[in-house]
N, C-alpha and C positions, 0 to 999 in steps of 0.2 A: 421682675416684671418689665422694666425698661428694656432689657436684652430682648425679651419676646415681642414687645411693640416695635423695636427696630428691625427685627427679623421680618415681622409681618409686612411693615411699610417697604422694606427692601424687596420682599417677595412680590408684594402688589406692583411696584415699579418695573420689576423684571418682567412679570406677566404682561404689562401694559405695553413695554417695549416689544416683547417677542409677538404679541398680538397685532401691533401695528405693522411690523415687518411683515408677517404672514399676510395681512390685509393688502399691502402695497404689492406683494408678490402674485397674490391672485388677481388684482387689478391689472397686473403687467400681462398675464397669460389670458385674461378674459377676451373671448371672442376669437381665440387662435385655435389652431389644432392642438396646442398642448393641453387644452381642457380634456379632450378625449383621451390623450395619453395618461393624464392624471386619473382619470376614472378607471383606466386599465390597471394603473399602479395600485389604486385603492382596492380592486377586486384581489390582486395578488396578495396584498396584505390581510385582507379578510380571510382568505384561504389558508394564509400561513397561521393566523391566530386560531382558526378552526382545527388545523392539523395539531397544534399544541394542545389545545383543550381536549381533544378526543385521543391523543397519543397515537395519531397516524404517523408512524415513524418514516415511512417511505415518502409519503407526501411532504411531511416536515423537512426532510433532507432535500427535496426537490426544490421547495420554496426557499430554503436557506441559500442554495446554490444561486437561484434566480435573483434573490435579494442581493447577495454579494457581488454578482456581475452586475446588478441593477445600478449600484453606484456609479460605475463607469459609463454604463448605458445612459444614465440621467444626464451626464455631461455631454455626450454626443447628441442625444435626441434633443434637449433643450439648449443646444448651442445658440441658435438665433436669440432666444429669449434671454439666456444669460449674458450674451453679448450686449443685448439692448440695454439690460439692467445695469452693467457695468459702465457703459456709455452715459447713461442718465446719472448714475452715482458720480461720475468724473466731473459731469456738468453741473452737479448739484441739484438735479431735477427729480431724483428718485423720491425724496422726501418733501420737496417742495410743493406747497399747496397753492395752486392758482386761485385768484380771487374770483368771485361769482361775476363781477363787472366784467373783467377781462374776458371771461368765457361767453358772456353775452354779446360783447363787442365783436369777438371773433366770429360768433353765430350769425350776427347781423351783416357781417361782411361776406359770410359764406352765402346767405340768403341772397344778398344783392347780386353776387356772382352768378348764381344759379338762375335767378328771374331774368337777368340779362341775356343769358344764353337761351333761355327758353323762348323769350320774346323774339330773339333773333331767328331761331329755328322755326317758330311759328310763322313769321313773316315770309321765309323762304320755302314754307311747306316741306320741311325737312323733318323725317320721322325720327323720334327720340324716345328713349325709355330710361328714366332715372328712379333708382330704387334708393330710399333711405332707411338703413338698418337702425331698429331700435333695441327693445330688450331680447327678442329672438335672434339667437346667432344665425347667420346667413352664409357660413364658410362653405357650406356644401355647394352653393350656387356661385359664391366667389371663385371657388376653384375651377369652374368650368370656363371662365374667362382668362383675360390676359392680365396679370397683376401689374399695378402701375404704382400705387402708394404715393401718389402726388398731391399737391396742394390743390385746392379748388378754385379754378379761374373759369370765367366765361369763355375765354379764348380756347382753352383746353376742351371744354365741352362741345363747343362749336365744331372744332376740328375733328373730335372723335366721331361725330354723327354725319360728317361729310359722305354723301353717297359714294359707293365703289371704293371705299377706304377699308383696310383690314379690320378696323373695330367697330364700323358703323352698325353691323348687324348684331344685335344684342343689347344688353342692358348695362348701364353703368351703375356700379355699386358704391355707395357713399357711408362711410362709417364715421361718426362723429365729424371731425373737420378734415377728413382725409378722403380722396377719391381712390379707392383700393383697387378697383378692377374694372375692366371694360370689356365688351363682347361676351357678357355672360348670359347664359341660357336659363330661362325661368320656367317654372310649371305652368301649363296652360290650364285655365279654369274649364271645367266640363259642366258648369251651370248651364242647363238648357234654355233658361229664360233670359240669357243675355241677347242683347239686341243684334240681329244679323248684319247690321251695318259696321259693327265693331270687328277690326282685324285682328291679327295675331298679336300685335303689340299691346292692344287692350286686354286682350284674353289673358296674355302673360302677365300684366299689371294686376289684374283681377286675381288671377290664380295665386300670385306671390301674397296678395293681401289675405287670400283665404287661408294659406298654410302658415303665415306668420302675422306679426303686428307691424310689418313693414309698410311705409307709405310710398307710392309709385306715382310718379308724374309722367304723363304720355303727351307727346306731340304727334298729331296725326299727319301722316304723309299726304293724305288725299285732300284734307280741308284745312290743314295748319291749326285746327282746333287743339286747346290744350285740356287735358282731363286729369282727374285725381282719382286714385284708387286706394281705398282704405277699409278694412274690415270687411272686405269681400264685395264692397259696393263701388260703384264708379259715378263720378260727378263729371259730366261731360260739358265741353265748353266753358269751363270755369274762368271767370274773369281774373284778371291779375290781382285786384285787391282781395278777393276771397282766397285765392291760392297763397298769397303771402300771409293773410290773417291765419289760416289752416296751418301752415308751416310753423309759424310762430307759436300757435297754441299747443301743437303736438310735439315739437322738437326743441323748443327753448329750454337750455339747461335749467333745471328746477333748483330754486333755493328759496328766494322770498316769493311774495305774490306777484304774478306776471302782470304785465300790463299790455294787453294786445295793442298792436299798432292800428288795427282796423276792426270795427264791430260789424261790418256787413256779413250776413249769413248767406252761404251758397244753397241752392236747391238741388236736390237729387234727381238725377236722370238716368233710369237703368238702361 
C-alpha cells in the first residue's frame, strides 16, 4: 500500500512540474506569431490521429513524414522563442515569478512616461496615436509597422511623432511594458455616426477599439485635444486626471483589489 501511495505522490509531482513547464512555455509564445504556428501543428496532429483511427494508410504515411520532418522544422520555426527561453533560463528568469508590487511599480512608471509624452505632444499640437494591447492579440497590426521592442520612455514617444519623420505617420503599439512597434496601420471605423470633425487618427483609433479590446489614446494635430477610444466609443478632450484614472482602471496588473489614483469620471462625447 505504501508503494502505491509513493507512486501516486511521485506521479502527482511529475504532472505538476510538467504542467508548470507547459504553462511557462505557453506564456512565452503568447502574443507572438508562434501561436498561429502551434495551431497549424495541432491541425496536423488531429489529421494524423484521424488517419490512424480510420486506417487511411496513405494519409497516415504522409502525416508520419511531416511529423518526422516537423521535429527539425520546430527548431527552425521557433528559433527566436527557443533562444529567448534559453536566455531567460540562463538568467534565472524563466521560472522566476515577479511580485505584484513590482509589476504595479513598473506600470506606474510606464503611465507616467506616456502621460508626459501625451502632454508634450498636446501642447505642441503634434498628432499621435498610441494603442495599448490587452487580451486580444494585435500581431496582424504590429507587423504593418516597424518593430522596435523598446522600453517605454517619454522622449522616445515624443521623437516618434515628430512631423516628417519616418515613423510619425501611424500608430505606436504597446504590449505590457514594451513599445513593440511604430508606424502601424489600423483599420478605420465605418461607423456613419462618427462626428465629421474627427480625422483619420480618430477613426483609426475607434476602428481598432471596435475590432479588439485595445485602448487607444489620440492627440489631435488640429486642436491638440487628447481623446480616448475604447469599446468602439470615443471620449474627446479628456482631461489628464480622467485619462490617468481610465488607464489605471483598465490596464493595471490584476492581483489584489485595485485602488484607483483618481475617482473622477469622464463624460462620453461621440
